[in-house]
LUMLORO-474008 format. One record per atom (N, C-alpha, C): x, y, z; atom name; residue number from 0; chain. Coordinates in steps of 0.2 Angstrom, whole numbers, plus 5000, padded with zeros to 4 digits. Layout:
<mipas>
{mipa {X, Y, Z}, CA, NUM, A}
...
</mipas>
This chain:
<mipas>
{mipa {5354, 4860, 5234}, N, 0, A}
{mipa {5360, 4856, 5235}, CA, 0, A}
{mipa {5364, 4857, 5229}, C, 0, A}
{mipa {5361, 4858, 5223}, N, 1, A}
{mipa {5364, 4856, 5217}, CA, 1, A}
{mipa {5367, 4863, 5215}, C, 1, A}
{mipa {5366, 4870, 5219}, N, 2, A}
{mipa {5369, 4876, 5217}, CA, 2, A}
{mipa {5375, 4876, 5223}, C, 2, A}
{mipa {5376, 4872, 5228}, N, 3, A}
{mipa {5381, 4874, 5233}, CA, 3, A}
{mipa {5387, 4873, 5230}, C, 3, A}
{mipa {5393, 4877, 5233}, N, 4, A}
{mipa {5400, 4876, 5230}, CA, 4, A}
{mipa {5400, 4881, 5223}, C, 4, A}
{mipa {5394, 4884, 5221}, N, 5, A}
{mipa {5396, 4891, 5216}, CA, 5, A}
{mipa {5394, 4897, 5218}, C, 5, A}
{mipa {5397, 4901, 5215}, N, 6, A}
{mipa {5396, 4908, 5215}, CA, 6, A}
{mipa {5391, 4912, 5210}, C, 6, A}
{mipa {5387, 4915, 5211}, N, 7, A}
{mipa {5382, 4918, 5207}, CA, 7, A}
{mipa {5382, 4926, 5207}, C, 7, A}
{mipa {5382, 4929, 5202}, N, 8, A}
{mipa {5382, 4936, 5201}, CA, 8, A}
{mipa {5376, 4939, 5201}, C, 8, A}
{mipa {5370, 4935, 5202}, N, 9, A}
{mipa {5363, 4938, 5204}, CA, 9, A}
{mipa {5360, 4932, 5208}, C, 9, A}
{mipa {5355, 4934, 5212}, N, 10, A}
{mipa {5351, 4929, 5216}, CA, 10, A}
{mipa {5344, 4932, 5215}, C, 10, A}
{mipa {5340, 4929, 5213}, N, 11, A}
{mipa {5332, 4932, 5213}, CA, 11, A}
{mipa {5328, 4928, 5218}, C, 11, A}
{mipa {5325, 4931, 5222}, N, 12, A}
{mipa {5320, 4927, 5228}, CA, 12, A}
{mipa {5314, 4932, 5228}, C, 12, A}
{mipa {5308, 4928, 5227}, N, 13, A}
{mipa {5301, 4929, 5228}, CA, 13, A}
{mipa {5299, 4926, 5234}, C, 13, A}
{mipa {5301, 4928, 5240}, N, 14, A}
{mipa {5299, 4923, 5245}, CA, 14, A}
{mipa {5297, 4928, 5251}, C, 14, A}
{mipa {5294, 4925, 5256}, N, 15, A}
{mipa {5292, 4929, 5261}, CA, 15, A}
{mipa {5297, 4932, 5266}, C, 15, A}
{mipa {5297, 4937, 5270}, N, 16, A}
{mipa {5302, 4941, 5273}, CA, 16, A}
{mipa {5306, 4935, 5278}, C, 16, A}
{mipa {5302, 4931, 5281}, N, 17, A}
{mipa {5305, 4926, 5286}, CA, 17, A}
{mipa {5309, 4922, 5281}, C, 17, A}
{mipa {5307, 4920, 5276}, N, 18, A}
{mipa {5311, 4915, 5272}, CA, 18, A}
{mipa {5317, 4918, 5269}, C, 18, A}
{mipa {5317, 4925, 5267}, N, 19, A}
{mipa {5322, 4928, 5265}, CA, 19, A}
{mipa {5327, 4929, 5271}, C, 19, A}
{mipa {5325, 4930, 5277}, N, 20, A}
{mipa {5329, 4931, 5282}, CA, 20, A}
{mipa {5333, 4924, 5284}, C, 20, A}
{mipa {5329, 4920, 5284}, N, 21, A}
{mipa {5331, 4912, 5285}, CA, 21, A}
{mipa {5337, 4911, 5280}, C, 21, A}
{mipa {5336, 4913, 5274}, N, 22, A}
{mipa {5342, 4912, 5268}, CA, 22, A}
{mipa {5348, 4916, 5268}, C, 22, A}
{mipa {5347, 4922, 5271}, N, 23, A}
{mipa {5353, 4926, 5271}, CA, 23, A}
{mipa {5359, 4923, 5271}, C, 23, A}
{mipa {5361, 4917, 5276}, N, 24, A}
{mipa {5368, 4914, 5276}, CA, 24, A}
{mipa {5369, 4910, 5270}, C, 24, A}
{mipa {5364, 4908, 5266}, N, 25, A}
{mipa {5365, 4904, 5260}, CA, 25, A}
{mipa {5367, 4910, 5255}, C, 25, A}
{mipa {5363, 4914, 5255}, N, 26, A}
{mipa {5364, 4920, 5250}, CA, 26, A}
{mipa {5371, 4922, 5250}, C, 26, A}
{mipa {5373, 4922, 5256}, N, 27, A}
{mipa {5380, 4924, 5258}, CA, 27, A}
{mipa {5386, 4919, 5254}, C, 27, A}
{mipa {5383, 4913, 5254}, N, 28, A}
{mipa {5388, 4908, 5253}, CA, 28, A}
{mipa {5388, 4907, 5245}, C, 28, A}
{mipa {5382, 4909, 5242}, N, 29, A}
{mipa {5381, 4907, 5235}, CA, 29, A}
{mipa {5383, 4914, 5231}, C, 29, A}
{mipa {5384, 4920, 5234}, N, 30, A}
{mipa {5386, 4926, 5231}, CA, 30, A}
{mipa {5393, 4928, 5231}, C, 30, A}
{mipa {5396, 4931, 5226}, N, 31, A}
{mipa {5403, 4933, 5226}, CA, 31, A}
{mipa {5402, 4941, 5227}, C, 31, A}
{mipa {5408, 4944, 5228}, N, 32, A}
{mipa {5408, 4952, 5230}, CA, 32, A}
{mipa {5406, 4955, 5223}, C, 32, A}
{mipa {5402, 4960, 5225}, N, 33, A}
{mipa {5399, 4963, 5220}, CA, 33, A}
{mipa {5392, 4960, 5216}, C, 33, A}
{mipa {5390, 4955, 5219}, N, 34, A}
{mipa {5384, 4951, 5217}, CA, 34, A}
{mipa {5378, 4956, 5219}, C, 34, A}
{mipa {5372, 4954, 5215}, N, 35, A}
{mipa {5367, 4958, 5217}, CA, 35, A}
{mipa {5361, 4952, 5219}, C, 35, A}
{mipa {5358, 4954, 5225}, N, 36, A}
{mipa {5351, 4950, 5227}, CA, 36, A}
{mipa {5346, 4954, 5226}, C, 36, A}
{mipa {5341, 4951, 5223}, N, 37, A}
{mipa {5334, 4954, 5223}, CA, 37, A}
{mipa {5329, 4951, 5226}, C, 37, A}
{mipa {5326, 4954, 5231}, N, 38, A}
{mipa {5321, 4950, 5235}, CA, 38, A}
{mipa {5314, 4953, 5234}, C, 38, A}
{mipa {5309, 4950, 5232}, N, 39, A}
{mipa {5302, 4953, 5232}, CA, 39, A}
{mipa {5298, 4948, 5235}, C, 39, A}
{mipa {5291, 4951, 5237}, N, 40, A}
{mipa {5286, 4946, 5240}, CA, 40, A}
{mipa {5286, 4947, 5247}, C, 40, A}
{mipa {5290, 4953, 5249}, N, 41, A}
{mipa {5290, 4954, 5257}, CA, 41, A}
{mipa {5284, 4960, 5258}, C, 41, A}
{mipa {5281, 4958, 5263}, N, 42, A}
{mipa {5275, 4962, 5265}, CA, 42, A}
{mipa {5278, 4969, 5268}, C, 42, A}
{mipa {5276, 4974, 5266}, N, 43, A}
{mipa {5279, 4981, 5268}, CA, 43, A}
{mipa {5279, 4982, 5276}, C, 43, A}
{mipa {5274, 4979, 5279}, N, 44, A}
{mipa {5274, 4980, 5286}, CA, 44, A}
{mipa {5279, 4976, 5289}, C, 44, A}
{mipa {5283, 4971, 5286}, N, 45, A}
{mipa {5288, 4968, 5288}, CA, 45, A}
{mipa {5296, 4970, 5285}, C, 45, A}
{mipa {5294, 4974, 5282}, N, 46, A}
{mipa {5302, 4977, 5279}, CA, 46, A}
{mipa {5307, 4979, 5284}, C, 46, A}
{mipa {5305, 4981, 5290}, N, 47, A}
{mipa {5309, 4983, 5296}, CA, 47, A}
{mipa {5313, 4977, 5298}, C, 47, A}
{mipa {5310, 4971, 5299}, N, 48, A}
{mipa {5313, 4964, 5301}, CA, 48, A}
{mipa {5319, 4963, 5297}, C, 48, A}
{mipa {5318, 4963, 5291}, N, 49, A}
{mipa {5323, 4961, 5286}, CA, 49, A}
{mipa {5329, 4966, 5286}, C, 49, A}
{mipa {5327, 4972, 5286}, N, 50, A}
{mipa {5332, 4978, 5287}, CA, 50, A}
{mipa {5337, 4978, 5293}, C, 50, A}
{mipa {5334, 4975, 5298}, N, 51, A}
{mipa {5337, 4973, 5304}, CA, 51, A}
{mipa {5342, 4968, 5305}, C, 51, A}
{mipa {5340, 4963, 5300}, N, 52, A}
{mipa {5345, 4957, 5299}, CA, 52, A}
{mipa {5351, 4959, 5295}, C, 52, A}
{mipa {5352, 4963, 5291}, N, 53, A}
{mipa {5355, 4964, 5286}, CA, 53, A}
{mipa {5363, 4967, 5288}, C, 53, A}
{mipa {5363, 4971, 5294}, N, 54, A}
{mipa {5369, 4972, 5297}, CA, 54, A}
{mipa {5373, 4966, 5298}, C, 54, A}
{mipa {5371, 4960, 5300}, N, 55, A}
{mipa {5374, 4954, 5301}, CA, 55, A}
{mipa {5377, 4950, 5295}, C, 55, A}
{mipa {5377, 4953, 5289}, N, 56, A}
{mipa {5379, 4950, 5284}, CA, 56, A}
{mipa {5382, 4955, 5278}, C, 56, A}
{mipa {5386, 4952, 5274}, N, 57, A}
{mipa {5390, 4957, 5271}, CA, 57, A}
{mipa {5387, 4960, 5265}, C, 57, A}
{mipa {5380, 4963, 5265}, N, 58, A}
{mipa {5376, 4966, 5261}, CA, 58, A}
{mipa {5375, 4973, 5263}, C, 58, A}
{mipa {5373, 4976, 5256}, N, 59, A}
{mipa {5372, 4984, 5257}, CA, 59, A}
{mipa {5366, 4984, 5253}, C, 59, A}
{mipa {5360, 4988, 5257}, N, 60, A}
{mipa {5355, 4989, 5253}, CA, 60, A}
{mipa {5355, 4995, 5248}, C, 60, A}
{mipa {5355, 4994, 5242}, N, 61, A}
{mipa {5356, 4999, 5237}, CA, 61, A}
{mipa {5349, 5002, 5234}, C, 61, A}
{mipa {5344, 4998, 5234}, N, 62, A}
{mipa {5337, 5000, 5232}, CA, 62, A}
{mipa {5331, 4996, 5235}, C, 62, A}
{mipa {5326, 5001, 5236}, N, 63, A}
{mipa {5320, 4998, 5241}, CA, 63, A}
{mipa {5314, 5001, 5237}, C, 63, A}
{mipa {5308, 4997, 5234}, N, 64, A}
{mipa {5303, 4998, 5231}, CA, 64, A}
{mipa {5298, 4996, 5235}, C, 64, A}
{mipa {5291, 5000, 5237}, N, 65, A}
{mipa {5286, 4998, 5239}, CA, 65, A}
{mipa {5281, 5000, 5235}, C, 65, A}
{mipa {5275, 4995, 5235}, N, 66, A}
{mipa {5269, 4997, 5231}, CA, 66, A}
{mipa {5263, 4993, 5234}, C, 66, A}
{mipa {5259, 4998, 5236}, N, 67, A}
{mipa {5253, 4994, 5240}, CA, 67, A}
{mipa {5255, 4991, 5246}, C, 67, A}
{mipa {5254, 4985, 5247}, N, 68, A}
{mipa {5257, 4981, 5254}, CA, 68, A}
{mipa {5263, 4978, 5253}, C, 68, A}
{mipa {5265, 4978, 5246}, N, 69, A}
{mipa {5271, 4974, 5244}, CA, 69, A}
{mipa {5279, 4978, 5245}, C, 69, A}
{mipa {5284, 4975, 5246}, N, 70, A}
{mipa {5290, 4978, 5245}, CA, 70, A}
{mipa {5296, 4973, 5242}, C, 70, A}
{mipa {5300, 4977, 5239}, N, 71, A}
{mipa {5306, 4972, 5237}, CA, 71, A}
{mipa {5313, 4976, 5238}, C, 71, A}
{mipa {5318, 4972, 5238}, N, 72, A}
{mipa {5325, 4975, 5240}, CA, 72, A}
{mipa {5330, 4973, 5236}, C, 72, A}
{mipa {5334, 4978, 5235}, N, 73, A}
{mipa {5341, 4975, 5230}, CA, 73, A}
{mipa {5346, 4977, 5235}, C, 73, A}
{mipa {5350, 4971, 5236}, N, 74, A}
{mipa {5356, 4971, 5240}, CA, 74, A}
{mipa {5362, 4970, 5236}, C, 74, A}
{mipa {5368, 4972, 5238}, N, 75, A}
{mipa {5374, 4971, 5233}, CA, 75, A}
{mipa {5378, 4968, 5239}, C, 75, A}
{mipa {5382, 4962, 5237}, N, 76, A}
{mipa {5387, 4959, 5241}, CA, 76, A}
{mipa {5394, 4964, 5242}, C, 76, A}
{mipa {5395, 4965, 5249}, N, 77, A}
{mipa {5401, 4969, 5248}, CA, 77, A}
{mipa {5408, 4966, 5249}, C, 77, A}
{mipa {5407, 4960, 5252}, N, 78, A}
{mipa {5415, 4957, 5253}, CA, 78, A}
{mipa {5414, 4950, 5251}, C, 78, A}
</mipas>
């Protein structure tokens, strides 16, 4: 609640895939055009779930890293 009404250049999120998906509307509200959203803590096996949700939001996937069973994403706010 304390961050609502502000726009941020970067958002860092170390949460599960499901939590990141649920927060995509809030990330949209909190980010400005050109902002970067870095997500980690995502199980590699669930990566396709979050990638399937991204087209519903104004974000472009600009980088993806996986290591062992974990994955991280870097998104850029398009508009």
